[in-house]
C-alpha positions in Angstrom: 81.8 73.1 109.1 82.1 76.3 111.0 79.1 78.6 110.5 79.7 82.2 109.6 78.8 84.9 112.1 77.9 88.1 110.3 77.2 91.4 112.0 77.2 95.2 111.4 80.6 96.9 111.2 79.3 99.6 113.5 75.8 100.6 114.5 75.9 104.1 113.2 77.4 103.2 109.8 75.5 102.5 106.5 78.4 100.3 105.1 80.7 97.5 106.1 80.3 94.2 107.9 82.1 91.9 110.4 82.5 88.2 109.7 83.8 85.6 112.0 84.2 81.9 111.3 86.1 81.9 108.0 88.5 79.0 107.8 90.8 77.3 105.3 88.2 74.6 105.1 84.9 76.5 104.6 86.5 79.2 102.4 86.5 76.5 99.6 82.7 75.9 99.9 80.8 77.5 97.0 77.9 78.6 99.1 80.3 80.3 101.6 82.1 82.0 98.7 78.9 83.2 97.1 77.6 84.6 100.5 80.9 86.5 101.1 80.9 88.0 97.6 77.3 89.1 97.9 77.9 90.7 101.3 81.0 92.5 100.0 79.2 93.9 96.9 76.4 95.2 99.2 78.5 96.5 102.1 81.7 97.7 100.4 84.1 96.3 103.1 84.4 93.4 105.5 86.4 93.0 108.7 87.3 89.3 109.1 87.8 88.6 112.8 89.7 85.7 114.4 90.9 84.4 111.1 94.1 82.4 110.6 97.1 84.6 110.0 99.1 82.9 107.3 100.0 83.7 103.7 98.0 80.6 102.6 94.8 81.9 104.3 95.4 85.4 103.0 95.8 84.2 99.4 92.8 81.7 99.6 90.6 84.4 101.0 91.7 86.8 98.3 90.8 84.3 95.6 87.2 84.3 96.8 86.8 87.8 95.4 89.1 87.5 92.3 92.5 86.5 91.0 95.6 88.2 92.5 97.2 91.1 90.6 100.8 92.2 90.9 101.4 95.8 91.9 102.1 98.1 88.9 105.2 99.7 90.4 108.6 98.2 90.9 109.4 100.3 94.0 106.7 98.6 96.0 108.2 95.8 98.2 106.8 92.3 97.6 106.7 89.5 100.2 109.4 86.9 99.7 107.2 83.9 100.4 106.6 81.6 97.4 103.0 80.9 98.2 102.0 84.6 98.2 102.8 85.8 94.7 101.3 89.3 94.1 101.2 90.1 97.9 103.1 93.3 99.0 104.9 93.7 102.3 105.0 97.2 103.9 107.4 97.1 106.8 108.5 100.1 108.8 111.4 99.6 111.3 112.8 102.4 113.5 116.5 102.8 113.9 117.7 102.3 117.5 114.3 103.3 118.9 114.2 106.5 116.8 112.4 107.5 113.7 113.9 106.2 110.4 114.0 109.4 108.5 114.7 107.5 105.3 111.3 105.9 105.4 108.8 108.7 104.9 108.1 110.5 108.1 105.5 113.2 108.7 104.7 115.5 111.6 101.1 115.9 112.8 100.3 118.0 115.9 103.9 118.0 116.8 104.3 114.2 116.7 106.6 112.3 114.2 104.6 109.6 112.5 105.6 106.7 110.2 103.4 105.0 107.6 101.1 108.0 107.4 98.8 107.9 104.3 96.3 110.6 103.3 92.9 109.6 101.9 93.4 107.8 98.5 92.3 104.9 96.4 94.8 102.3 95.1 96.2 102.6 91.6 94.7 106.0 91.0 97.7 106.7 88.8 96.8 103.8 86.5 94.0 103.6 83.9 92.8 100.4 85.5 91.9 100.2 89.2 92.2 97.0 91.1 88.8 95.7 92.3 89.8 95.2 96.0 92.6 94.8 98.5 92.9 92.5 101.5 95.1 93.8 104.4 96.4 92.5 107.7 98.6 94.0 110.3 100.8 91.5 112.0 102.9 94.2 113.8 101.3 97.5 114.9 102.7 100.3 117.0 101.4 100.6 120.6 99.8 104.0 119.8 98.0 105.2 116.6 98.4 103.0 113.5 94.7 102.8 112.7 93.5 102.4 109.0 90.6 104.5 107.9 88.0 103.5 105.3 85.6 106.1 103.8 82.5 104.9 101.9 81.9 106.8 98.7 78.2 106.2 98.7 77.8 107.7 102.1 80.2 110.5 101.4 78.2 111.5 98.3 75.1 111.7 100.5 76.8 113.8 103.2 78.9 116.0 101.0 77.8 119.7 100.8 75.6 119.8 97.8 77.0 123.1 96.4 80.5 121.6 96.3 79.3 118.2 95.1 77.5 119.8 92.2 80.6 121.7 91.2 82.7 118.6 90.9 80.2 116.0 89.6 80.7 115.3 86.0 84.4 116.1 86.1 87.5 113.9 86.0 90.4 114.2 88.4 94.0 113.9 87.1 96.3 111.7 89.1 100.0 110.9 88.9 102.3 108.2 90.2 104.3 110.7 92.3 103.5 109.6 95.9 105.8 112.1 97.6 103.8 113.7 100.5 105.9 116.8 100.2 104.3 117.3 96.8 100.7 116.9 97.9 98.7 120.0 96.8 95.3 119.5 98.2 93.8 119.0 101.7 97.2 119.0 103.4 96.8 118.5 107.1 100.4 117.3 107.9 104.0 118.4 107.5 106.2 116.1 105.4 109.5 115.7 107.3 111.4 113.2 105.0 110.9 111.2 101.8 111.3 107.5 101.4 114.8 106.2 100.4 113.1 104.6 97.3 112.1 108.1 96.0 114.9 108.3 93.3 113.8 105.0 91.8 110.1 106.1 92.1 110.8 109.3 90.1 112.2 107.3 87.3 108.9 105.5 87.1 107.0 108.7 87.4 108.8 110.1 84.3 107.5 107.3 82.1 104.1 106.8 83.5 101.3 108.9 81.8 98.9 110.8 83.9 95.6 109.1 84.6 92.0 110.4 84.8 89.2 109.1 87.0 85.7 110.5 87.5 85.0 112.4 90.7 81.6 110.8 90.9 80.4 107.6 89.2 77.2 105.5 89.3 77.1 101.8 90.3 74.9 99.3 88.4 72.7 99.3 91.5 72.0 103.0 91.0 74.0 104.6 93.9 76.3 107.5 93.1 79.8 107.2 94.5 82.0 110.2 95.4 85.4 108.8 94.5 88.1 111.4 94.6 91.2 111.9 96.8 93.9 114.5 97.7 96.9 112.2 97.5 98.5 111.9 94.1 96.0 114.3 92.6 97.4 117.1 90.3 94.2 118.9 89.4 90.8 118.8 87.7 90.9 117.7 84.1 90.6 120.8 81.7 90.7 123.1 84.8 94.3 123.0 86.0 94.0 126.7 87.0 94.3 128.6 90.2 90.5 128.6 90.4 90.3 124.9 89.8 93.0 124.3 92.4 91.2 126.4 94.9 88.0 124.4 94.3 89.7 121.0 94.6 91.6 122.1 97.8 88.2 123.1 99.4 86.8 119.7 98.3 89.7 117.8 99.8 89.6 119.7 103.1 85.9 118.9 103.3 86.7 115.3 102.6 89.1 115.3 105.5 86.4 116.6 107.8 83.9 113.9 106.7 86.6 111.4 107.3 86.2 112.0 111.0 82.4 111.3 110.9 79.9 108.7 109.8 81.3 108.6 106.2 84.3 106.7 107.6 85.3 103.8 109.8 88.7 103.7 111.6 90.0 100.2 112.2 92.0 99.5 115.4 94.0 96.5 114.4 94.1 93.2 116.2 96.7 90.6 115.0 93.8 88.2 114.2 92.1 90.6 111.7 92.0 90.8 107.9 90.1 93.6 106.0 88.8 93.7 102.5 87.6 96.9 100.8 86.1 97.8 97.4 88.7 100.0 95.8 86.2 101.6 93.3 83.9 102.6 96.2 86.0 103.2 99.2 88.9 105.5 100.0 91.4 104.5 102.7 94.0 106.3 104.8 96.5 105.5 107.6 96.7 107.9 110.5 100.3 107.0 111.0 102.0 105.5 114.1 104.6 106.6 116.5 107.8 106.6 114.5 109.8 105.0 117.3 107.9 101.7 116.9 107.8 99.0 114.3 104.8 98.5 112.1 104.1 96.0 109.4 101.2 95.4 107.0 100.7 92.8 104.3 98.3 93.4 101.4 97.0 91.4 98.5 95.7 93.2 95.4 92.7 91.7 93.6 92.3 92.1 89.9 89.3 93.9 88.3 88.2 97.3 87.2 85.2 99.6 86.9 86.2 100.6 83.4 86.1 104.4 83.8 89.7 105.4 84.0 92.0 106.3 81.2 95.5 107.6 80.5 96.0 111.1 79.3 97.6 110.0 76.0 94.5 107.9 75.2 96.6 105.0 74.1 95.4 102.6 76.8 91.9 102.2 78.2 91.1 100.1 81.3 89.1 97.0 80.7 86.1 95.9 82.9 87.3 92.7 84.5 85.0 91.8 87.3 85.6 88.3 88.7 83.2 85.5 88.0 83.4 82.3 90.0 84.4 79.4 87.7 
């Protein structure tokens, strides 16, 4: 059986790990599974290197950390393969070598970028977060296209104390509206076009209640986690005022700055990589890629929740559902 090779994600980072040697054979071994779960709980994210790139491997690796969960929105494209239920397929294709303006294009520093995503955590618009996600990138553009991961434990340590104290103890309001043209806080890009799926998305937005999540929460192991994001945020609960908006905008711009330092890791994709991150601890972002080139990512969603989110109407409360190996 192949031995696992475990190393630091990056020497100057307090989070993350690299693992090499995971195969379809040893991923079924209970000792290997326990080691991977323990490492993930401690480090918050893992880059799996030189791992088989197949839907079967993707699904089997996901099941080490929990059962798959389907995406809560109908507008999110799913993969068509039968052996990858619950796996989503995010595929950008240019038109005749030019940007597809029907697929969400932004401008950053004068360059048109596709698949740009500001800092966020998945399912922030839901009362129940997913525990984790596993991502791979079978097709990347020749320039840009990195995915960023920001650790909430390290961000809490590095965040300016005066700002941190003003937001700690508060909840942030999020909505399903993913239109980048509507982002209010920490904007560092220009939205050029919306996705062609926007009309259908807005129908879902109309029936989805707003969701609340704490700006800071405390893990069972005692670490505080700064867990807030600019994308899909609509304000501070009970302070949706000009003053509250000004505070949150400053916080999100500060977050963007920290995302360029040792709170964050930017992954340059190889076609043999898979990455898992803890969705209740980490934020992630995509720097975007040259809109003249194709890019495709495939992601599984792993069920589970930290139990702190809720909908504004109070009718549905997320349940704690951490995975326990049978």
